[in-house]
Legacy VTK file of the C-alpha trace (Angstrom):
# vtk DataFile Version 3.0
C-alpha trace
ASCII
DATASET POLYDATA
POINTS 279 float
16.705 -1.059 40.459
19.772 -1.996 38.409
22.980 0.021 38.551
22.498 1.164 34.946
19.097 2.676 35.682
20.041 4.659 38.782
19.663 8.364 38.184
22.189 10.827 39.566
20.754 13.556 41.768
22.096 17.081 41.899
23.937 17.905 45.084
22.415 21.365 45.220
18.686 21.819 44.964
16.887 25.145 44.516
13.183 24.911 45.306
12.495 28.100 43.350
13.495 26.313 40.131
11.144 23.369 40.655
9.671 23.630 37.139
13.133 23.508 35.590
14.067 20.458 37.682
10.827 18.769 36.691
11.517 19.400 33.008
15.023 18.011 33.383
13.620 14.907 35.113
11.250 14.327 32.170
14.172 14.147 29.743
16.450 12.081 31.997
13.767 9.725 33.320
13.395 7.741 30.095
10.399 7.029 27.897
8.205 3.964 27.596
7.351 3.571 23.930
3.897 2.232 23.093
3.415 1.264 19.403
0.488 3.018 17.760
-0.780 -0.276 16.353
-0.989 -1.609 19.906
-3.058 1.419 20.963
-5.233 1.010 17.872
-5.921 -2.724 18.069
-5.614 -3.700 21.754
-9.410 -4.029 22.082
-9.468 -6.350 19.047
-6.929 -8.566 20.805
-9.324 -8.819 23.767
-7.564 -6.482 26.178
-9.735 -4.269 28.377
-8.810 -0.684 29.236
-7.650 -1.623 32.746
-5.633 -4.553 31.373
-4.083 -2.179 28.841
-2.749 -0.005 31.658
-1.408 -3.096 33.381
0.511 -4.079 30.229
1.874 -0.540 29.936
3.110 -0.692 33.536
4.692 -4.092 32.915
6.587 -2.595 29.973
7.616 0.454 31.983
8.878 -1.542 34.950
10.850 -3.817 32.632
12.496 -0.933 30.776
12.969 1.438 33.710
13.663 -0.885 36.632
14.638 -4.158 34.899
11.803 -5.975 36.675
10.973 -8.982 34.505
8.207 -10.154 36.851
7.251 -7.402 39.299
5.338 -8.392 42.404
1.595 -7.932 42.689
2.164 -5.304 45.368
4.549 -3.388 43.096
2.042 -3.435 40.228
-0.834 -2.463 42.535
1.146 0.577 43.686
1.372 1.699 40.047
-2.334 1.218 39.389
-5.637 2.109 40.996
-6.158 -1.506 42.034
-5.610 -3.929 44.867
-3.095 -6.817 44.546
-5.943 -9.318 44.288
-7.379 -7.397 41.326
-3.974 -7.253 39.662
-3.572 -11.004 40.181
-6.890 -11.664 38.441
-5.927 -9.431 35.506
-2.587 -11.208 35.135
-4.382 -14.566 35.052
-6.839 -13.248 32.457
-4.010 -11.998 30.225
-2.269 -15.358 30.502
-5.492 -17.232 29.657
-6.074 -14.967 26.655
-2.473 -15.713 25.618
-1.759 -12.018 25.397
1.298 -12.444 27.612
3.291 -15.478 28.659
5.855 -16.505 31.234
9.305 -17.631 30.195
12.846 -17.981 31.526
15.413 -15.260 30.867
19.154 -15.620 31.213
20.681 -12.593 32.947
24.197 -12.476 31.573
25.605 -9.931 34.039
24.371 -11.905 37.020
24.809 -15.338 35.482
21.381 -16.469 36.628
18.074 -17.517 35.081
14.933 -15.639 36.082
11.297 -15.970 35.167
9.632 -13.018 33.506
6.622 -11.975 31.501
6.910 -12.656 27.769
5.326 -10.277 25.245
5.823 -12.424 22.133
2.224 -13.755 22.376
1.001 -10.137 22.313
3.056 -9.428 19.175
1.630 -12.545 17.515
-1.973 -11.606 18.352
-1.461 -8.036 17.140
0.059 -9.276 13.866
-2.988 -11.493 13.289
-5.400 -8.608 13.876
-3.294 -6.259 11.731
-3.146 -8.765 8.850
-6.915 -9.280 9.009
-7.552 -5.538 8.869
-5.092 -5.143 5.993
-6.980 -7.799 4.029
-10.269 -6.039 4.691
-8.826 -2.765 3.385
-7.467 -4.444 0.256
-10.820 -6.148 -0.318
-12.568 -2.775 -0.068
-10.202 -1.268 -2.640
-10.654 -4.234 -4.960
-14.439 -4.005 -4.578
-14.371 -0.310 -5.468
-12.226 -0.973 -8.515
-14.437 -3.766 -9.849
-17.823 -2.476 -8.699
-20.554 -1.716 -11.298
-20.455 1.763 -12.765
-22.458 4.320 -10.822
-24.518 6.564 -13.079
-23.860 9.723 -11.114
-20.084 9.844 -10.944
-19.720 13.544 -10.232
-18.741 12.951 -6.592
-16.937 9.659 -7.080
-13.182 9.100 -6.885
-12.023 8.857 -10.525
-9.221 6.548 -9.452
-11.674 3.851 -8.467
-14.817 4.383 -10.566
-14.328 2.910 -14.032
-16.503 3.114 -17.104
-17.849 -0.090 -18.604
-15.254 0.128 -21.390
-12.423 0.488 -18.866
-13.792 -2.337 -16.716
-14.059 -4.717 -19.679
-10.513 -3.922 -20.741
-9.167 -4.393 -17.204
-10.969 -7.726 -16.911
-9.393 -8.848 -20.211
-5.932 -8.102 -18.803
-6.749 -9.896 -15.549
-7.923 -12.984 -17.444
-4.694 -13.097 -19.471
-2.423 -12.384 -16.505
-4.322 -14.674 -14.121
-4.413 -12.109 -11.326
-5.977 -8.820 -10.210
-4.459 -5.612 -11.500
-2.824 -3.087 -9.225
-4.132 0.514 -9.102
-1.032 1.685 -11.014
-1.683 -0.881 -13.764
-5.299 0.241 -14.046
-4.138 3.855 -14.385
-1.770 2.736 -17.151
-4.618 1.114 -19.090
-6.745 4.248 -18.690
-3.892 6.381 -20.033
-3.542 4.066 -23.062
-7.214 4.625 -23.840
-6.480 8.311 -24.361
-4.426 7.505 -27.504
-5.593 4.046 -28.618
-8.820 2.216 -29.321
-9.791 -0.727 -27.124
-9.323 -3.172 -30.026
-5.759 -1.954 -30.592
-4.855 -2.342 -26.899
-6.331 -5.845 -26.899
-4.285 -6.690 -30.009
-1.108 -5.470 -28.292
-2.045 -7.619 -25.288
-2.611 -10.626 -27.558
0.750 -10.233 -29.283
2.536 -9.833 -25.936
0.893 -12.975 -24.539
1.797 -14.971 -27.660
5.443 -14.025 -27.124
5.246 -14.852 -23.405
5.677 -11.219 -22.379
3.177 -10.789 -19.547
4.193 -7.279 -18.574
2.932 -3.761 -19.169
6.299 -2.414 -20.299
6.354 -4.693 -23.333
2.729 -3.943 -24.236
3.448 -0.235 -23.927
6.415 -0.558 -26.322
4.146 -2.163 -28.951
1.564 0.609 -28.623
4.236 3.331 -28.814
5.674 1.788 -31.987
2.228 1.665 -33.598
1.488 5.237 -32.552
4.815 6.430 -33.966
4.025 4.728 -37.288
0.496 6.203 -37.312
-1.139 2.783 -36.920
-4.566 3.305 -35.364
-6.705 0.256 -36.263
-6.467 -3.530 -36.422
-6.604 -3.370 -40.231
-3.619 -1.058 -40.259
-1.744 -3.451 -37.977
-2.479 -6.343 -40.347
-1.479 -4.271 -43.399
1.764 -3.263 -41.707
2.581 -6.866 -40.866
1.708 -7.942 -44.406
3.934 -5.225 -45.886
6.736 -6.292 -43.591
6.465 -9.894 -44.770
6.492 -8.810 -48.411
9.576 -6.643 -47.902
11.321 -9.482 -46.131
10.632 -11.852 -49.028
11.934 -9.315 -51.569
15.141 -8.922 -49.599
15.819 -12.648 -49.595
18.147 -12.402 -52.638
21.580 -13.992 -53.203
24.078 -12.156 -51.026
27.093 -10.493 -52.576
30.527 -11.393 -51.374
33.020 -8.961 -49.943
33.506 -6.889 -46.810
30.984 -4.198 -47.734
28.209 -6.659 -48.449
28.910 -8.477 -45.185
28.538 -5.245 -43.192
25.286 -4.449 -45.001
23.926 -7.924 -44.370
24.605 -7.563 -40.657
22.791 -4.232 -40.592
19.871 -5.767 -42.464
19.789 -8.659 -40.008
19.523 -6.241 -37.068
16.658 -4.384 -38.738
14.863 -7.626 -39.472
15.278 -8.795 -35.883
13.788 -5.532 -34.619
10.826 -5.712 -36.973
10.299 -9.397 -36.235
10.126 -8.699 -32.502
7.316 -6.252 -33.119
5.227 -7.986 -35.755
6.129 -11.667 -36.006
LINES 1 280
279 0 1 2 3 4 5 6 7 8 9 10 11 12 13 14 15 16 17 18 19 20 21 22 23 24 25 26 27 28 29 30 31 32 33 34 35 36 37 38 39 40 41 42 43 44 45 46 47 48 49 50 51 52 53 54 55 56 57 58 59 60 61 62 63 64 65 66 67 68 69 70 71 72 73 74 75 76 77 78 79 80 81 82 83 84 85 86 87 88 89 90 91 92 93 94 95 96 97 98 99 100 101 102 103 104 105 106 107 108 109 110 111 112 113 114 115 116 117 118 119 120 121 122 123 124 125 126 127 128 129 130 131 132 133 134 135 136 137 138 139 140 141 142 143 144 145 146 147 148 149 150 151 152 153 154 155 156 157 158 159 160 161 162 163 164 165 166 167 168 169 170 171 172 173 174 175 176 177 178 179 180 181 182 183 184 185 186 187 188 189 190 191 192 193 194 195 196 197 198 199 200 201 202 203 204 205 206 207 208 209 210 211 212 213 214 215 216 217 218 219 220 221 222 223 224 225 226 227 228 229 230 231 232 233 234 235 236 237 238 239 240 241 242 243 244 245 246 247 248 249 250 251 252 253 254 255 256 257 258 259 260 261 262 263 264 265 266 267 268 269 270 271 272 273 274 275 276 277 278
């Protein structure tokens, strides 16, 4: 055991306070942390229950006693197994590439020692975790884009969409070239509370024409139309037509002078704002 891991013992010992001493030993004896993902997925990596305990003991001996490669006898004393059984399990873990053997430089001692390497285990766990994450995302995507179930009384409203909502979401996905996130789908559903599908599609079309592939810009168009009491495509076209007519009427010879220059700048700002919305 290394000098750093030696535990100091009390000079005086009272057997009547054994429970208190035991509790103190729990806190001072250190803890071997086992990641929850390791406990969850170790079987998917190909580790048996007995091999799992062997890995846990390897981690404990490394952290508590600085043993990078404990002997078979040492491991057997920590497990309900004979050294020959432990040797077979070590070989199996190496063949499965769950653990490896590598050289470690011990700076304090200035020597190089062989020890068990847990990087292969991390790699295998990351592969299993990534695969399970993809499966979960695929399930969510399937729920979002699944056909409408007639009886929706017990369905999650966040994932069951009406045919109108599905068609609108698919239109956005086709324009954006990707699947929508749950938050984006909720945004579209909220738009449908105040706007007709045709109006939302027109806002999408105008945003795409201007190269604005984002929901914030589309939402600004819809808010502007709602504020101006524009509810249909015809009203959008009439508003744009009226804007063009007003712009043509205002294209008159400009007066000279400071006041006219200030007014022209103000008019230019208004025109730029209106052009961003309707041109």
